[in-house]
C-alpha positions, 0 to 999 in steps of 0.5 A, a space after each residue: 214607711 218603706 223600711 216597714 213594708 221592706 221588712 214584711 215583704 222583703 226577702 228572708 234570710 237562711 235561718 228561715 230555711 229551718 221551717 222546712 227542715 222541721 217539716 221535712 223532719 216531722 213528716 219523716 218521723 210520722 211516716 216511719 211511725 205509720 209504716 211500722 204501725 201498718 206493718 204490725 197490723 198487717 201481720 197481726 190481723 192479716 185476715 181481717 183486713 180488706 182491700 179497702 184497708 190495704 189501699 187506704 194504708 198505702 194511700 196514707 203512706 204515699 201522702 206522707 212520703 209526698 209531704 216528706 219529699 216536698 218539704 225536703 225539696 223546699 229545704 234544699 231549694 231555700 238553702 241553695 237560693 240563699 247561699 
């Protein structure tokens, strides 16, 4: 019974850090695509855009950057703690 509980709640190995690597990579790709999309929209339809549209685009980009940064930070912490 003790081995079973240790396998469920025990420490993970370094291979589990890949989880944070994939999420940081995913959020970075989404951030770049979103940034390019918003730049294209800004130059294409700049007369139709209101302050609300620009503010929401900035908030989306900040959220994506934070998601990328947090996962990258977790990846670094995971790699350093399990080294």
